[in-house]
N, C-alpha and C positions, 0 to 999 in steps of 0.2 A: 524208207530208205535215211540213211544216216543225216542225223541232223533235221529229219522230217517229224520228230517227238514221236508220241505213241499214238496208236487207232483209238476209236472211240470205246470199245471193249477193254483199252488198256494194254494190250497186247503188244510187245514189240516186231519191230519190221520182219517180216517173214521170211526176207531175201537174205541171204550170204554171200558177200562179195568178195573176192580176191583184190585186195588192192595192193599185193607186192608182183610187181613185175618181172623179178628173179625166179617167182615161183609159178607164174603163169602155165596152165596146161588147156589144151582141147578139153572143151565141157565146161569149164571155169566161168560162172557168173559175176559180169563186172559190170559196175555203172562206169557209163563214158561221158563225153561232152560233145557239141557240136558248135562250130565256129558261126561265126555271122547270127543272123535273125534270131537263131535258135541257143544262143550263148548263155549261159547261167540255168538252163533248163537239164535236170537230170535223165536221162535216158538210161536203160540198162538191156544186156544182151549177153549173148554165150559166146565164150570164143570158139570159132571154127577153126583156126588156124594160128599159132603161134611161131614167128619168125622170129631172129635176131634184133631186127631194128624198126618191127612192126607186126601188128596185129590184124585179122579179120575176124571182125563181130560180127554175129547171126542175129537179127532181131526180126520177129516176125518171119516173113519169107525172105526178107532183104540181107545183103550182107554188105558191109562197110570195111574198107582199109583205115585202122587207127594206128596212132603212135603206140608205143611199145612204153607206158609209164603208170603209175598207180591208178589215174582215172584216163583210160584213153581219148584221145582228140581226134575226132572224125572232122573233116572238110565241110562244108556245109552244100558244097558243089555235089556231092555223093550223095545227097538225101533226095530222094524221087520226089 
């Protein structure tokens, strides 16, 4: 992920994230943040829905509502 450096083989991060909320579309991969005890840890998911004021992020079998900003924020209470 961005800021995480290169892998052992010297490869750059294999993921391409969309950090521009103005261009978010379903299927984009995003890096998102979670509040509370998980704050500061990077998470990644795919946009399942894009709305004017929020997004829905799919991560594994779960879906989370997040803010619509460059790195969406998901409330810790949504995490199972």
